[in-house]
Wavefront OBJ file of the C-alpha trace (Angstrom):
o trace
v -0.078 -0.126 0.037
v 1.592 3.372 -1.006
v 0.486 6.839 -0.045
v -2.682 6.622 -2.253
v -6.054 5.930 -0.693
v -7.245 2.572 -0.391
v -11.052 2.538 -1.976
v -11.401 -1.257 -0.399
v -12.807 -2.385 3.159
v -10.857 -3.917 5.616
v -11.441 -5.552 8.668
v -10.035 -6.250 12.048
v -9.943 -6.356 15.667
v -8.046 -7.504 19.138
v -7.213 -10.567 20.103
v -9.993 -11.593 22.268
v -12.380 -10.707 19.300
v -14.210 -8.205 22.048
v -13.360 -4.814 19.823
v -13.699 -5.212 15.613
v -13.679 -2.739 13.405
v -14.291 -2.343 9.597
v -12.145 0.772 7.746
v -11.829 2.191 4.654
v -9.866 5.147 2.848
v -6.312 3.593 4.303
v -3.182 5.924 3.616
v 0.108 6.723 5.016
v 1.161 2.899 6.414
v 4.230 3.755 8.656
v 5.882 2.796 11.531
v 6.350 5.342 14.310
v 9.626 4.904 17.051
v 8.809 7.882 19.422
v 8.427 6.876 23.033
v 5.063 7.176 23.356
v 4.462 4.210 20.393
v 6.939 2.161 22.401
v 5.294 2.112 25.679
v 1.642 1.503 24.093
v 2.574 -1.193 21.946
v 4.995 -2.610 24.679
v 7.003 -2.977 21.015
v 10.323 -1.306 19.614
v 7.586 0.683 17.276
v 3.969 1.137 16.268
v 2.762 0.051 13.238
v -0.529 2.391 12.268
v -2.405 3.088 9.069
v -4.663 6.406 8.651
v -8.268 5.644 7.999
v -10.743 7.936 6.565
v -13.343 6.121 7.851
v -13.742 3.910 10.802
v -17.081 1.708 11.779
v -16.555 -0.357 15.495
v -18.821 -3.096 14.346
v -18.248 -4.976 17.790
v -17.892 -3.252 21.027
v -15.203 0.133 21.429
v -11.819 0.576 22.548
v -11.000 2.143 25.782
v -9.401 4.843 25.517
v -6.055 6.358 27.507
v -5.327 9.932 26.605
v -1.466 9.695 25.922
v -0.944 13.351 25.395
v -2.307 16.547 25.034
v -3.354 15.938 21.619
v -3.739 11.998 21.417
v -5.771 9.613 22.677
v -5.009 5.891 22.466
v -7.707 3.139 21.525
v -6.869 -0.545 22.808
v -9.291 -3.362 24.123
v -10.469 -2.926 27.467
v -10.363 -6.861 28.094
v -7.479 -7.943 26.227
v -5.778 -4.895 26.193
v -4.725 -4.849 22.492
v -3.186 -1.618 20.823
v -6.193 -0.525 18.126
v -6.375 3.035 16.984
v -4.459 6.511 17.351
v -6.767 9.166 17.525
v -5.981 12.770 17.161
v -7.486 16.034 15.809
v -10.398 13.928 15.051
v -8.975 11.512 12.863
v -7.619 8.330 13.408
v -4.246 6.040 12.641
v -5.104 1.991 13.237
v -2.828 -0.634 14.580
v -1.496 -2.231 11.437
v -0.857 -5.841 13.036
v -4.427 -5.437 14.699
v -5.951 -5.767 10.559
v -7.088 -9.325 9.673
v -4.561 -9.148 7.066
v -1.809 -6.557 8.153
v 0.527 -7.911 5.067
v -1.812 -5.961 3.461
v -0.891 -2.618 4.782
v 3.253 -2.233 4.556
v 4.784 0.647 6.007
v 5.622 3.041 3.579
v 7.431 5.597 5.760
v 9.293 5.775 9.578
v 8.670 8.685 11.959
v 10.437 9.465 15.155
v 13.486 8.257 13.653
v 15.545 9.870 15.957
v 13.766 7.355 18.900
v 14.507 4.243 17.146
v 16.097 1.842 19.435
v 19.779 1.120 17.870
v 19.257 -3.061 17.710
v 16.028 -2.422 15.880
v 18.257 -1.976 12.686
v 19.612 -5.455 12.749
v 16.945 -7.645 13.967
v 16.277 -8.965 10.437
v 19.668 -10.659 10.554
v 19.405 -12.577 13.938
v 19.286 -16.198 13.859
v 16.074 -18.519 13.656
v 15.837 -21.953 15.074
v 17.202 -25.071 12.836
v 15.261 -27.503 11.255
v 16.029 -29.780 14.060
v 14.822 -27.020 16.520
v 12.017 -26.776 14.541
v 10.963 -30.260 14.796
v 11.908 -30.591 18.757
v 9.471 -28.042 19.549
v 6.441 -28.866 16.878
v 4.659 -31.377 19.060
v 4.930 -28.290 22.324
v 3.385 -25.728 19.488
v 0.846 -28.220 18.011
v -0.609 -29.309 21.802
v -0.870 -25.306 22.130
v -4.557 -24.566 21.540
v -5.264 -20.825 20.742
v -8.412 -18.920 22.627
v -7.524 -15.728 19.832
v -10.037 -14.438 17.761
v -9.361 -15.658 13.876
v -8.387 -13.355 11.311
v -12.071 -12.671 9.997
v -15.257 -11.479 11.581
v -17.858 -13.864 12.841
v -21.459 -13.801 14.213
v -20.654 -14.029 17.939
v -17.798 -13.517 19.840
v -17.059 -17.044 22.026
v -15.238 -16.060 25.428
v -12.127 -18.314 25.575
v -12.083 -20.854 28.809
v -10.063 -19.761 32.263
v -7.385 -21.170 32.990
l 1 2 3 4 5 6 7 8 9 10 11 12 13 14 15 16 17 18 19 20 21 22 23 24 25 26 27 28 29 30 31 32 33 34 35 36 37 38 39 40 41 42 43 44 45 46 47 48 49 50 51 52 53 54 55 56 57 58 59 60 61 62 63 64 65 66 67 68 69 70 71 72 73 74 75 76 77 78 79 80 81 82 83 84 85 86 87 88 89 90 91 92 93 94 95 96 97 98 99 100 101 102 103 104 105 106 107 108 109 110 111 112 113 114 115 116 117 118 119 120 121 122 123 124 125 126 127 128 129 130 131 132 133 134 135 136 137 138 139 140 141 142 143 144 145 146 147 148 149 150 151 152 153 154 155 156 157 158 159 160 161
C-alpha cells in the first residue's frame, strides 16, 4: 500500500474478539519509533495506518489520553492496541487488521527515537530445522484462544485458565 488512498474495506480487531472494526480509505502506513508508541505497543515501534472511515462493528475501544492531543484506543478486555486518535482523525494498528500484510509500512516516523538494535533484527538467527522439529509437538498442542482473523457472528469467550 502506498500513500494513495485504498478504496477497499478492511476488517480487524483485538486478540480476544471483544472489539472489531471495519475501515476504509487507508493511507500513509507507517511505523513510529516515538517513546509513546514504544510504550503503547510494548514494542520497538507502533505500526499504524491512517483511516478515513472507521466503524466499530463489535464493542468499542477504551481510550487513554497519552498526550495533550492524542488518545490511544485499546481493547479493555485483552489490551490489544487498536487506535491512535488525534485532531478528529484516526490511525489504526496495522497488526490489528485481519490481513496485516496488506498494509506494509511506507515510511518511518520519529526515527530519532529508534532503538539502535532495531536495525539488526532481520539478521538474527532463527531456529534450525532440528530445533523446529523438537518444538513442533509443543506448538501443535498449544490451543489458541485468540479470535480468528475474520468477522464472526458471535464472540465466544475463551475458557479461563
